[in-house]
Backbone as CSV, one residue per row, in Angstrom:
resi,resn,N_x,N_y,N_z,CA_x,CA_y,CA_z,C_x,C_y,C_z
1,MET,-137.638,32.760,-58.458,-136.844,31.905,-59.336,-135.510,32.561,-59.651
2,ALA,-134.486,31.754,-59.640,-133.157,32.268,-59.981,-132.393,31.181,-60.725
3,THR,-131.616,31.624,-61.710,-130.870,30.696,-62.564,-129.382,30.748,-62.244
4,VAL,-128.769,29.579,-62.172,-127.335,29.453,-61.925,-126.680,28.839,-63.159
5,PHE,-125.624,29.469,-63.657,-124.793,28.860,-64.699,-123.630,28.148,-64.001
6,MET,-123.417,26.885,-64.369,-122.346,26.065,-63.786,-121.314,25.744,-64.867
7,PHE,-120.049,25.979,-64.563,-118.977,25.729,-65.532,-118.123,24.547,-65.068
8,PRO,-117.952,23.534,-65.937,-117.228,22.329,-65.540,-115.719,22.522,-65.488
9,GLY,-115.067,21.621,-64.769,-113.612,21.639,-64.644,-112.986,20.386,-65.217
10,GLN,-111.752,20.153,-64.820,-110.987,19.032,-65.358,-111.735,17.716,-65.171
11,GLY,-111.738,16.900,-66.203,-112.498,15.662,-66.195,-113.653,15.725,-67.182
12,SER,-114.034,16.945,-67.573,-115.117,17.120,-68.550,-114.595,17.245,-69.978
13,GLN,-113.275,17.290,-70.131,-112.708,17.440,-71.476,-112.901,16.169,-72.296
14,SER,-113.068,16.333,-73.597,-113.128,15.178,-74.500,-112.750,15.639,-75.902
15,PRO,-112.085,14.771,-76.673,-111.736,15.133,-78.046,-112.998,15.502,-78.829
16,GLY,-112.901,16.606,-79.584,-114.051,17.081,-80.348,-114.793,18.218,-79.673
17,MET,-114.463,18.499,-78.413,-115.190,19.574,-77.722,-114.908,20.914,-78.394
18,GLY,-115.947,21.730,-78.485,-115.820,23.054,-79.087,-115.893,23.059,-80.602
19,ALA,-116.171,21.897,-81.206,-116.137,21.785,-82.676,-117.028,22.813,-83.366
20,ASN,-118.174,23.114,-82.770,-119.121,24.039,-83.387,-118.874,25.499,-82.985
21,LEU,-117.787,25.741,-82.230,-117.554,27.089,-81.694,-116.331,27.788,-82.276
22,PHE,-115.327,27.017,-82.663,-114.062,27.637,-83.083,-114.230,28.510,-84.327
23,GLU,-115.026,28.053,-85.303,-115.255,28.844,-86.527,-116.126,30.063,-86.235
24,ARG,-116.968,29.934,-85.223,-117.915,31.016,-84.904,-117.225,32.218,-84.257
25,TYR,-116.142,31.954,-83.521,-115.454,33.044,-82.809,-113.970,33.077,-83.190
26,PRO,-113.656,33.354,-84.451,-112.260,33.275,-84.919,-111.326,34.254,-84.221
27,GLU,-111.830,35.441,-83.858,-110.938,36.429,-83.231,-110.478,35.962,-81.847
28,LEU,-111.401,35.406,-81.071,-111.024,34.899,-79.746,-110.098,33.688,-79.869
29,VAL,-110.369,32.836,-80.847,-109.523,31.653,-81.055,-108.104,32.090,-81.451
30,ALA,-108.005,33.086,-82.310,-106.686,33.600,-82.712,-105.952,34.210,-81.519
31,GLU,-106.687,34.929,-80.676,-106.089,35.520,-79.476,-105.574,34.412,-78.542
32,ALA,-106.367,33.363,-78.409,-105.965,32.236,-77.564,-104.700,31.570,-78.105
33,ASP,-104.677,31.327,-79.408,-103.506,30.690,-80.028,-102.253,31.525,-79.813
34,SER,-102.411,32.841,-79.896,-101.275,33.755,-79.712,-100.720,33.663,-78.290
35,ILE,-101.613,33.566,-77.304,-101.199,33.467,-75.900,-100.563,32.109,-75.621
36,LEU,-101.180,31.046,-76.139,-100.748,29.684,-75.817,-99.523,29.243,-76.611
37,GLY,-99.405,29.748,-77.861,-98.310,29.317,-78.713,-98.605,28.030,-79.461
38,TYR,-99.854,27.643,-79.511,-100.289,26.477,-80.294,-101.765,26.643,-80.639
39,SER,-102.277,25.784,-81.511,-103.666,25.865,-81.949,-104.593,25.135,-80.988
40,VAL,-105.472,25.876,-80.313,-106.418,25.232,-79.393,-107.443,24.409,-80.170
41,LYS,-107.767,24.847,-81.379,-108.704,24.076,-82.211,-108.111,22.700,-82.526
42,GLU,-106.854,22.692,-82.932,-106.195,21.416,-83.246,-106.100,20.531,-82.001
43,LEU,-105.767,21.139,-80.863,-105.675,20.388,-79.611,-107.002,19.693,-79.287
44,CYS,-108.092,20.451,-79.391,-109.403,19.919,-79.005,-109.973,18.932,-80.022
45,LEU,-109.709,19.172,-81.295,-110.349,18.348,-82.323,-109.539,17.107,-82.699
46,THR,-108.204,17.189,-82.631,-107.407,16.020,-83.021,-106.658,15.388,-81.849
47,ASN,-106.552,16.109,-80.727,-105.931,15.584,-79.507,-104.568,14.928,-79.789
48,PRO,-103.613,15.678,-80.340,-102.298,15.086,-80.662,-101.587,14.568,-79.410
49,ASP,-101.044,13.351,-79.509,-100.300,12.725,-78.403,-101.088,12.694,-77.091
50,ASN,-102.413,12.682,-77.215,-103.288,12.642,-76.030,-103.032,13.817,-75.076
51,LYS,-102.587,14.946,-75.643,-102.248,16.117,-74.814,-103.460,16.682,-74.075
52,LEU,-104.644,16.460,-74.629,-105.849,17.052,-74.032,-106.081,16.559,-72.603
53,ASN,-105.478,15.414,-72.249,-105.629,14.883,-70.899,-104.456,15.237,-69.992
54,SER,-103.554,16.080,-70.486,-102.434,16.551,-69.678,-102.806,17.901,-69.067
55,THR,-102.714,17.999,-67.743,-103.230,19.158,-66.996,-102.858,20.504,-67.618
56,ASP,-101.603,20.651,-68.061,-101.170,21.949,-68.579,-101.846,22.293,-69.914
57,TYR,-102.377,21.289,-70.604,-103.155,21.539,-71.821,-104.667,21.517,-71.543
58,THR,-105.077,20.628,-70.643,-106.510,20.490,-70.332,-107.109,21.803,-69.862
59,GLN,-106.425,22.449,-68.915,-107.027,23.620,-68.266,-107.245,24.787,-69.239
60,PRO,-106.250,25.179,-70.049,-106.522,26.239,-71.020,-107.609,25.850,-72.029
61,ALA,-107.575,24.593,-72.485,-108.562,24.155,-73.483,-109.980,24.236,-72.925
62,LEU,-110.161,23.762,-71.709,-111.498,23.800,-71.095,-111.951,25.236,-70.847
63,TYR,-111.027,26.059,-70.359,-111.369,27.467,-70.124,-111.888,28.103,-71.412
64,ILE,-111.180,27.864,-72.522,-111.563,28.477,-73.804,-112.917,27.961,-74.273
65,VAL,-113.103,26.651,-74.241,-114.376,26.082,-74.711,-115.533,26.519,-73.813
66,ASN,-115.282,26.608,-72.512,-116.325,27.091,-71.598,-116.702,28.544,-71.903
67,VAL,-115.706,29.387,-72.152,-115.982,30.789,-72.483,-116.810,30.883,-73.767
68,LEU,-116.379,30.179,-74.810,-117.094,30.242,-76.088,-118.519,29.702,-75.937
69,SER,-118.680,28.651,-75.120,-120.016,28.094,-74.866,-120.905,29.121,-74.168
70,PHE,-120.318,29.856,-73.238,-121.062,30.886,-72.506,-121.490,32.014,-73.440
71,ILE,-120.563,32.504,-74.244,-120.890,33.601,-75.161,-121.985,33.172,-76.127
72,ALA,-121.866,31.953,-76.655,-122.865,31.451,-77.599,-124.234,31.318,-76.937
73,LYS,-124.254,30.844,-75.714,-125.534,30.664,-74.993,-126.220,32.007,-74.762
74,VAL,-125.445,32.985,-74.333,-126.014,34.319,-74.079,-126.533,34.937,-75.383
75,GLU,-125.763,34.771,-76.459,-126.181,35.333,-77.756,-127.431,34.633,-78.292
76,ASP,-127.446,33.306,-78.225,-128.513,32.528,-78.844,-129.814,32.566,-78.048
77,GLU,-129.696,32.530,-76.728,-130.895,32.398,-75.886,-131.273,33.691,-75.185
78,LYS,-130.431,34.725,-75.349,-130.704,36.029,-74.715,-130.953,35.868,-73.211
79,VAL,-130.126,35.044,-72.589,-130.275,34.779,-71.158,-129.074,35.321,-70.404
80,SER,-129.284,35.631,-69.134,-128.157,35.950,-68.258,-128.450,35.318,-66.902
81,PRO,-127.437,34.749,-66.275,-127.645,34.050,-65.005,-127.777,35.014,-63.831
82,ASP,-128.406,34.539,-62.774,-128.485,35.303,-61.523,-127.277,35.022,-60.636
83,PHE,-126.705,33.825,-60.809,-125.494,33.417,-60.082,-124.613,32.614,-61.027
84,VAL,-123.311,32.587,-60.755,-122.392,31.730,-61.516,-121.513,30.951,-60.547
85,ILE,-121.261,29.687,-60.908,-120.355,28.847,-60.137,-119.514,28.022,-61.115
86,GLY,-118.357,27.569,-60.674,-117.526,26.706,-61.509,-116.821,25.697,-60.643
87,HIS,-116.668,24.491,-61.160,-116.032,23.426,-60.388,-114.527,23.451,-60.657
88,SER,-113.756,23.825,-59.631,-112.295,23.888,-59.731,-111.889,24.822,-60.876
89,LEU,-111.288,24.306,-61.942,-110.923,25.151,-63.086,-112.102,25.972,-63.581
90,GLY,-113.293,25.420,-63.544,-114.491,26.117,-64.026,-114.790,27.410,-63.295
91,GLU,-114.221,27.568,-62.097,-114.441,28.806,-61.346,-113.868,30.012,-62.102
92,TYR,-112.842,29.788,-62.910,-112.292,30.886,-63.715,-113.304,31.333,-64.767
93,ASN,-114.066,30.397,-65.302,-115.114,30.753,-66.248,-116.262,31.477,-65.561
94,ALA,-116.567,31.061,-64.340,-117.600,31.763,-63.575,-117.179,33.211,-63.325
95,LEU,-115.914,33.403,-62.976,-115.407,34.762,-62.735,-115.374,35.577,-64.028
96,TYR,-115.021,34.933,-65.135,-115.078,35.617,-66.434,-116.509,36.069,-66.719
97,ALA,-117.459,35.170,-66.528,-118.870,35.492,-66.785,-119.358,36.609,-65.871
98,ALA,-118.787,36.662,-64.669,-119.188,37.693,-63.700,-118.495,39.025,-63.945
99,GLY,-117.509,39.046,-64.852,-116.858,40.308,-65.214,-115.571,40.607,-64.477
100,ALA,-114.975,39.593,-63.817,-113.756,39.840,-63.035,-112.555,40.162,-63.914
101,PHE,-112.517,39.565,-65.122,-111.405,39.793,-66.040,-111.864,39.486,-67.454
102,ASP,-111.068,39.925,-68.440,-111.421,39.638,-69.828,-110.892,38.265,-70.238
103,PHE,-111.207,37.863,-71.459,-110.856,36.531,-71.959,-109.357,36.268,-71.868
104,ALA,-108.548,37.225,-72.330,-107.095,37.030,-72.383,-106.491,36.913,-70.987
105,ALA,-106.902,37.774,-70.075,-106.354,37.726,-68.712,-106.704,36.399,-68.050
106,GLY,-107.950,35.964,-68.220,-108.361,34.683,-67.644,-107.545,33.528,-68.203
107,LEU,-107.281,33.573,-69.505,-106.511,32.496,-70.132,-105.076,32.469,-69.604
108,LYS,-104.484,33.643,-69.414,-103.116,33.695,-68.870,-103.069,33.124,-67.449
109,LEU,-104.096,33.419,-66.649,-104.170,32.870,-65.292,-104.282,31.345,-65.329
110,VAL,-105.157,30.868,-66.193,-105.405,29.431,-66.290,-104.173,28.695,-66.838
111,GLN,-103.498,29.311,-67.808,-102.290,28.702,-68.365,-101.230,28.520,-67.269
112,LYS,-101.045,29.550,-66.437,-100.081,29.466,-65.337,-100.524,28.433,-64.308
113,ARG,-101.804,28.447,-63.956,-102.353,27.488,-62.987,-102.131,26.057,-63.473
114,GLY,-102.432,25.804,-64.741,-102.262,24.473,-65.301,-100.811,24.026,-65.277
115,ALA,-99.905,24.961,-65.587,-98.471,24.632,-65.583,-97.989,24.291,-64.175
116,LEU,-98.406,25.079,-63.189,-97.996,24.834,-61.806,-98.563,23.517,-61.280
117,MET,-99.844,23.254,-61.591,-100.468,22.020,-61.114,-99.869,20.805,-61.814
118,SER,-99.517,20.973,-63.080,-98.902,19.886,-63.836,-97.519,19.535,-63.286
119,ALA,-96.838,20.535,-62.757,-95.486,20.331,-62.229,-95.490,19.674,-60.847
120,ALA,-96.660,19.651,-60.201,-96.772,19.047,-58.863,-96.972,17.544,-59.015
121,THR,-95.878,16.801,-58.976,-95.945,15.360,-59.211,-95.869,14.577,-57.899
122,GLY,-96.114,13.275,-57.990,-95.999,12.405,-56.819,-97.277,12.259,-56.033
123,GLY,-98.307,12.989,-56.457,-99.585,12.911,-55.756,-100.581,12.077,-56.525
124,GLY,-101.689,11.782,-55.873,-102.760,11.031,-56.510,-104.114,11.440,-55.960
125,MET,-105.160,11.002,-56.643,-106.525,11.290,-56.209,-107.391,10.059,-56.490
126,ALA,-108.473,9.936,-55.747,-109.413,8.840,-55.981,-110.823,9.331,-55.711
127,ALA,-111.758,8.873,-56.527,-113.176,9.153,-56.312,-113.751,8.022,-55.465
128,ILE,-114.380,8.401,-54.368,-115.002,7.432,-53.467,-116.521,7.543,-53.657
129,LEU,-117.110,6.477,-54.153,-118.528,6.500,-54.490,-119.347,5.807,-53.405
130,GLY,-120.490,6.431,-53.103,-121.383,5.851,-52.102,-121.112,6.322,-50.686
131,MET,-120.289,7.344,-50.529,-119.996,7.911,-49.205,-119.902,9.429,-49.308
132,ASP,-120.430,10.135,-48.298,-120.246,11.585,-48.306,-118.904,11.950,-47.676
133,GLY,-118.548,13.202,-47.790,-117.220,13.645,-47.376,-116.930,13.436,-45.909
134,ASP,-117.924,13.688,-45.051,-117.705,13.515,-43.610,-117.457,12.049,-43.270
135,ALA,-118.210,11.162,-43.926,-118.029,9.719,-43.687,-116.651,9.265,-44.162
136,VAL,-116.215,9.800,-45.296,-114.885,9.455,-45.810,-113.801,9.924,-44.836
137,ALA,-113.927,11.161,-44.346,-112.938,11.702,-43.400,-112.888,10.858,-42.126
138,SER,-114.057,10.453,-41.633,-114.106,9.616,-40.425,-113.465,8.255,-40.669
139,ALA,-113.755,7.688,-41.847,-113.198,6.368,-42.181,-111.677,6.426,-42.277
140,LEU,-111.150,7.500,-42.850,-109.692,7.647,-42.948,-109.072,7.733,-41.555
141,THR,-109.729,8.453,-40.661,-109.241,8.563,-39.285,-109.242,7.193,-38.611
142,GLU,-110.325,6.436,-38.824,-110.414,5.083,-38.247,-109.296,4.179,-38.777
143,LEU,-108.916,4.384,-40.023,-107.835,3.591,-40.624,-106.455,4.085,-40.189
144,GLY,-106.432,5.194,-39.446,-105.165,5.743,-38.985,-104.402,6.492,-40.059
145,VAL,-105.137,6.985,-41.062,-104.517,7.680,-42.198,-104.629,9.191,-41.972
146,HIS,-103.493,9.850,-41.901,-103.495,11.303,-41.675,-102.823,12.063,-42.814
147,SER,-102.496,11.352,-43.881,-101.773,11.966,-45.004,-102.681,12.292,-46.183
148,ILE,-103.976,11.983,-46.062,-104.920,12.158,-47.177,-105.972,13.196,-46.807
149,ASP,-106.261,14.106,-47.721,-107.282,15.142,-47.516,-108.516,14.859,-48.371
150,VAL,-109.653,15.361,-47.919,-110.848,15.331,-48.762,-110.753,16.526,-49.707
151,ALA,-110.664,16.239,-51.009,-110.448,17.294,-52.009,-111.750,17.888,-52.523
152,ASN,-112.722,17.021,-52.811,-113.988,17.480,-53.403,-115.175,16.880,-52.657
153,PHE,-116.002,17.757,-52.088,-117.286,17.329,-51.545,-118.306,17.481,-52.690
154,ASN,-118.304,16.520,-53.626,-119.037,16.698,-54.882,-120.541,16.493,-54.753
155,SER,-120.928,15.443,-54.047,-122.344,15.132,-53.850,-122.415,14.175,-52.665
156,PRO,-123.627,13.904,-52.153,-123.717,12.965,-51.029,-123.160,11.584,-51.366
157,GLY,-123.100,11.252,-52.645,-122.622,9.934,-53.040,-121.296,9.933,-53.761
158,GLN,-120.632,11.102,-53.821,-119.340,11.155,-54.519,-118.390,12.116,-53.811
159,THR,-117.295,11.567,-53.343,-116.271,12.344,-52.642,-114.926,12.026,-53.285
160,VAL,-114.076,13.036,-53.428,-112.744,12.809,-53.995,-111.701,13.065,-52.914
161,ILE,-110.745,12.139,-52.810,-109.667,12.291,-51.837,-108.348,12.539,-52.571
162,SER,-107.395,13.126,-51.848,-106.164,13.598,-52.474,-105.013,13.439,-51.500
163,GLY,-103.857,12.981,-52.025,-102.699,12.818,-51.145,-101.546,12.168,-51.885
164,PRO,-100.523,11.723,-51.163,-99.406,11.037,-51.811,-99.904,9.834,-52.613
165,LYS,-99.344,9.641,-53.783,-99.822,8.605,-54.709,-99.876,7.221,-54.056
166,SER,-98.804,6.850,-53.362,-98.750,5.507,-52.762,-99.828,5.329,-51.698
167,ASP,-100.100,6.401,-50.940,-101.131,6.313,-49.892,-102.521,6.209,-50.500
168,ILE,-102.760,6.960,-51.570,-104.051,6.867,-52.244,-104.269,5.442,-52.768
169,GLU,-103.239,4.883,-53.394,-103.363,3.538,-53.961,-103.532,2.475,-52.874
170,THR,-102.955,2.726,-51.703,-103.055,1.758,-50.604,-104.399,1.859,-49.884
171,PHE,-104.805,3.089,-49.567,-105.938,3.257,-48.648,-107.294,3.484,-49.318
172,ALA,-107.306,4.001,-50.549,-108.604,4.212,-51.217,-109.400,2.904,-51.308
173,PRO,-108.781,1.775,-51.731,-109.550,0.526,-51.799,-110.070,0.075,-50.422
174,GLN,-109.337,0.440,-49.355,-109.759,0.021,-48.005,-111.040,0.725,-47.558
175,LEU,-111.387,1.821,-48.218,-112.624,2.529,-47.858,-113.858,1.716,-48.213
176,LYS,-113.696,0.737,-49.076,-114.836,-0.141,-49.389,-115.230,-0.967,-48.164
177,GLU,-114.243,-1.286,-47.324,-114.543,-1.999,-46.069,-115.288,-1.104,-45.093
178,LYS,-115.224,0.213,-45.321,-115.867,1.174,-44.418,-117.215,1.674,-44.967
179,GLY,-117.646,1.087,-46.085,-118.979,1.446,-46.584,-119.031,2.036,-47.970
180,ALA,-117.878,2.331,-48.577,-117.892,2.879,-49.944,-118.310,1.788,-50.934
181,LYS,-119.046,2.196,-51.956,-119.436,1.242,-53.006,-118.276,0.965,-53.943
182,ARG,-117.554,2.029,-54.288,-116.411,1.884,-55.194,-115.345,2.903,-54.836
183,ALA,-114.111,2.585,-55.195,-113.003,3.537,-55.076,-112.281,3.535,-56.419
184,VAL,-112.301,4.671,-57.083,-111.749,4.768,-58.431,-110.517,5.668,-58.410
185,ILE,-109.348,5.103,-58.678,-108.120,5.911,-58.755,-108.214,6.792,-60.006
186,LEU,-107.982,8.091,-59.854,-108.122,9.031,-60.971,-106.788,9.219,-61.698
187,PRO,-106.855,9.427,-63.006,-105.619,9.569,-63.798,-105.043,10.979,-63.723
188,VAL,-104.540,11.358,-62.550,-103.937,12.686,-62.371,-102.519,12.524,-61.836
189,SER,-101.717,13.569,-62.018,-100.307,13.501,-61.612,-100.087,14.073,-60.222
190,GLY,-101.041,14.885,-59.746,-100.817,15.597,-58.490,-101.949,15.429,-57.498
191,ALA,-101.677,15.832,-56.254,-102.679,15.779,-55.185,-103.409,17.126,-55.137
192,PHE,-104.244,17.353,-56.140,-104.910,18.645,-56.267,-105.904,18.865,-55.118
193,HIS,-106.127,20.136,-54.800,-107.056,20.526,-53.731,-106.713,19.844,-52.398
194,SER,-105.419,19.868,-52.084,-104.963,19.318,-50.803,-103.804,20.162,-50.286
195,ARG,-103.377,19.848,-49.077,-102.266,20.599,-48.450,-100.985,20.522,-49.285
196,TYR,-100.890,19.494,-50.147,-99.670,19.282,-50.930,-99.539,20.271,-52.092
197,MET,-100.559,21.093,-52.283,-100.518,22.101,-53.350,-100.129,23.484,-52.828
198,LYS,-99.709,23.560,-51.566,-99.395,24.867,-50.968,-98.264,25.590,-51.705
199,LEU,-97.234,24.848,-52.102,-96.109,25.470,-52.800,-96.563,26.044,-54.142
200,ALA,-97.354,25.275,-54.874,-97.888,25.768,-56.147,-98.749,27.006,-55.914
201,ALA,-99.516,27.001,-54.826,-100.378,28.143,-54.505,-99.548,29.391,-54.220
202,GLU,-98.426,29.213,-53.535,-97.554,30.357,-53.227,-96.960,30.945,-54.517
203,GLU,-96.555,30.056,-55.428,-96.028,30.541,-56.709,-97.110,31.269,-57.498
204,PHE,-98.314,30.734,-57.444,-99.434,31.352,-58.160,-99.761,32.716,-57.561
205,GLU,-99.636,32.830,-56.257,-99.913,34.101,-55.575,-98.982,35.199,-56.086
206,SER,-97.723,34.863,-56.265,-96.787,35.888,-56.762,-97.107,36.237,-58.217
207,PHE,-97.557,35.258,-58.994,-97.961,35.518,-60.384,-99.187,36.437,-60.420
208,LEU,-100.112,36.216,-59.505,-101.348,37.008,-59.453,-101.097,38.477,-59.132
209,SER,-99.966,38.763,-58.489,-99.699,40.148,-58.086,-99.575,41.069,-59.297
210,GLY,-99.378,40.495,-60.481,-99.299,41.304,-61.699,-100.650,41.578,-62.349
211,PHE,-101.724,41.109,-61.710,-103.067,41.271,-62.298,-103.941,42.158,-61.421
212,SER,-104.849,42.865,-62.073,-105.895,43.574,-61.324,-107.238,43.022,-61.788
213,PHE,-108.220,43.122,-60.929,-109.525,42.528,-61.223,-110.613,43.586,-61.207
214,ASP,-111.614,43.378,-62.050,-112.743,44.302,-62.127,-113.835,43.892,-61.143
215,SER,-114.731,44.816,-60.853,-115.849,44.522,-59.953,-116.776,43.488,-60.587
216,LEU,-117.285,42.590,-59.754,-118.172,41.541,-60.240,-119.577,42.094,-60.509
217,LYS,-120.130,41.685,-61.637,-121.480,42.131,-62.010,-122.540,41.091,-61.658
218,ILE,-122.102,39.845,-61.425,-123.003,38.745,-61.074,-122.392,38.044,-59.864
219,PRO,-123.188,37.653,-58.869,-122.615,36.930,-57.730,-121.964,35.621,-58.168
220,CYS,-120.727,35.414,-57.711,-119.963,34.196,-58.010,-119.624,33.534,-56.678
221,ILE,-119.949,32.247,-56.553,-119.750,31.546,-55.285,-118.422,30.799,-55.325
222,ALA,-117.608,30.985,-54.291,-116.248,30.432,-54.262,-116.244,28.973,-53.834
223,ASN,-115.435,28.171,-54.517,-115.246,26.754,-54.152,-114.771,26.589,-52.708
224,CYS,-113.837,27.451,-52.308,-113.152,27.223,-51.032,-113.990,27.591,-49.814
225,SER,-115.032,28.420,-50.010,-115.839,28.873,-48.872,-117.329,28.610,-49.025
226,ALA,-117.774,28.337,-50.265,-119.200,28.207,-50.578,-119.962,29.491,-50.237
227,GLN,-119.241,30.607,-50.301,-119.823,31.934,-50.067,-119.477,32.829,-51.253
228,PRO,-120.225,33.925,-51.450,-119.949,34.793,-52.601,-118.571,35.461,-52.508
229,TYR,-117.940,35.580,-53.656,-116.754,36.422,-53.768,-117.152,37.863,-53.453
230,ASN,-116.230,38.628,-52.869,-116.372,40.077,-52.919,-115.216,40.609,-53.758
231,ASN,-115.292,41.843,-54.134,-114.316,42.379,-55.091,-112.886,42.395,-54.557
232,ASN,-112.752,42.317,-53.236,-111.408,42.332,-52.644,-110.843,40.936,-52.402
233,SER,-111.651,39.903,-52.650,-111.203,38.546,-52.301,-110.873,37.692,-53.519
234,ILE,-110.873,38.290,-54.707,-110.691,37.482,-55.916,-109.326,36.787,-55.918
235,ALA,-108.265,37.558,-55.751,-106.921,36.963,-55.784,-106.732,35.960,-54.654
236,SER,-107.125,36.328,-53.434,-106.899,35.427,-52.287,-107.699,34.140,-52.435
237,ASN,-108.915,34.221,-52.958,-109.712,33.008,-53.154,-109.099,32.102,-54.221
238,LEU,-108.558,32.692,-55.282,-107.954,31.878,-56.341,-106.696,31.163,-55.846
239,VAL,-105.980,31.785,-54.908,-104.826,31.124,-54.295,-105.300,29.984,-53.397
240,LYS,-106.271,30.276,-52.532,-106.794,29.255,-51.605,-107.379,28.069,-52.358
241,GLN,-108.021,28.367,-53.480,-108.723,27.319,-54.225,-107.792,26.171,-54.616
242,ILE,-106.526,26.460,-54.860,-105.584,25.441,-55.332,-105.358,24.351,-54.276
243,TYR,-105.352,24.750,-52.988,-105.062,23.756,-51.941,-106.257,23.464,-51.030
244,SER,-107.400,24.088,-51.282,-108.581,23.876,-50.442,-109.559,22.909,-51.095
245,SER,-110.435,22.357,-50.270,-111.482,21.471,-50.784,-112.459,22.246,-51.660
246,VAL,-113.003,21.548,-52.664,-114.101,22.100,-53.464,-115.402,21.767,-52.728
247,ARG,-116.033,22.780,-52.177,-117.217,22.571,-51.328,-118.491,22.697,-52.180
248,TRP,-118.665,21.729,-53.038,-119.738,21.795,-54.035,-121.119,21.623,-53.406
249,ILE,-121.246,20.699,-52.453,-122.546,20.491,-51.799,-122.959,21.755,-51.047
250,ASP,-122.022,22.344,-50.297,-122.331,23.568,-49.547,-122.665,24.730,-50.484
251,THR,-122.036,24.734,-51.671,-122.336,25.769,-52.670,-123.800,25.676,-53.097
252,PHE,-124.260,24.467,-53.345,-125.667,24.276,-53.722,-126.599,24.655,-52.581
253,LYS,-126.211,24.295,-51.365,-127.033,24.631,-50.194,-127.193,26.148,-50.087
254,TYR,-126.080,26.861,-50.252,-126.130,28.328,-50.194,-127.060,28.877,-51.284
255,LEU,-126.897,28.379,-52.502,-127.689,28.884,-53.623,-129.172,28.588,-53.446
256,ARG,-129.474,27.422,-52.918,-130.877,27.080,-52.629,-131.474,28.086,-51.635
257,GLU,-130.691,28.454,-50.650,-131.152,29.434,-49.649,-131.407,30.796,-50.276
258,GLN,-130.719,31.073,-51.408,-130.921,32.350,-52.112,-132.055,32.262,-53.135
259,GLY,-132.729,31.130,-53.196,-133.859,30.977,-54.119,-133.493,30.420,-55.484
260,ALA,-132.255,29.938,-55.649,-131.856,29.370,-56.943,-132.567,28.038,-57.160
261,ASP,-133.170,27.875,-58.336,-133.879,26.627,-58.610,-133.617,26.077,-60.009
262,ILE,-132.877,26.831,-60.834,-132.541,26.347,-62.174,-131.015,26.328,-62.292
263,PHE,-130.466,25.145,-62.555,-129.015,24.981,-62.644,-128.667,24.526,-64.059
264,VAL,-127.911,25.365,-64.777,-127.622,25.115,-66.192,-126.123,24.907,-66.372
265,GLU,-125.733,23.757,-66.931,-124.319,23.474,-67.187,-123.915,24.120,-68.502
266,VAL,-122.828,24.888,-68.471,-122.358,25.612,-69.658,-120.938,25.153,-69.966
267,GLY,-120.786,24.394,-71.050,-119.493,23.829,-71.400,-119.671,22.376,-71.803
268,PRO,-118.571,21.674,-72.042,-118.676,20.295,-72.519,-119.096,19.325,-71.408
269,GLY,-119.801,18.280,-71.794,-120.139,17.213,-70.855,-121.340,17.509,-69.987
270,THR,-121.654,16.532,-69.115,-122.825,16.632,-68.229,-122.476,16.252,-66.793
271,VAL,-121.202,16.336,-66.446,-120.756,15.932,-65.105,-121.480,16.722,-64.016
272,LEU,-121.544,18.035,-64.177,-122.132,18.876,-63.130,-123.648,18.702,-63.042
273,SER,-124.276,18.461,-64.174,-125.723,18.209,-64.160,-126.026,16.946,-63.363
274,GLY,-125.169,15.931,-63.503,-125.333,14.700,-62.741,-125.164,14.942,-61.251
275,LEU,-124.148,15.730,-60.881,-123.941,16.044,-59.462,-125.109,16.846,-58.903
276,ALA,-125.646,17.769,-59.715,-126.776,18.590,-59.279,-127.986,17.714,-58.961
277,ARG,-128.228,16.707,-59.799,-129.351,15.805,-59.540,-129.132,15.040,-58.236
278,GLN,-127.887,14.586,-58.000,-127.599,13.852,-56.767,-127.773,14.725,-55.526
279,ILE,-127.327,15.980,-55.642,-127.425,16.889,-54.477,-128.890,17.250,-54.219
280,ASN,-129.625,17.517,-55.285,-131.004,17.962,-55.122,-131.941,16.818,-54.765
């Protein structure tokens, strides 16, 4: 038996998240506010100007709430995972849990990542329901579409595509003719996890050169490869992750092969628990 802690990413945020955690960990919250230049508690609990759904605010807020949720879980239940994984932004929480960096360093990385991704405009994404990633890729080829990438292989019944906004809006609905049950345009500004994020990834790479990483104490599985991080691949994987597909199904397959049988979502929402049920 082996336990996996799963940390959610963008899309799991909601007003009120972390309400029971901010008072419990005042020192970490104060440190976060100092780094961010605003109150994360106020952002999460009152959601001024709907900022919580803006990428540059969403990512730091989720990172913080995920960290506090993890610390509380370990303290309250005296548990430690055998493996850690995170979906997109959540991978930073998995790396934090594995010991790659401390709370402040992780937050600075996430703040920069969110800012760069927020600045990447003109892109779009859509969730394609009822089709796996390979079927979606084949259908796009049949439609003669070469400008759209498969961003997230989330589950056999949920795939996310990414590309220029106009192409997503034009071609995502056409996938229903190819067997998809639904095509849902996502409320994002950029074509995340696609070739169109290469410039942001290059900028992030230069930012990362100012950081050093500690040895991992728990195996962490990378989104971009569905294989474990090694201590020398942390920076390169975090750069690749920005423009590579999230290989969530393959991540579960790998973990199953390692004997993992308990998957615990740590953070707000139940998105990953739902995907885990679909994959399993």
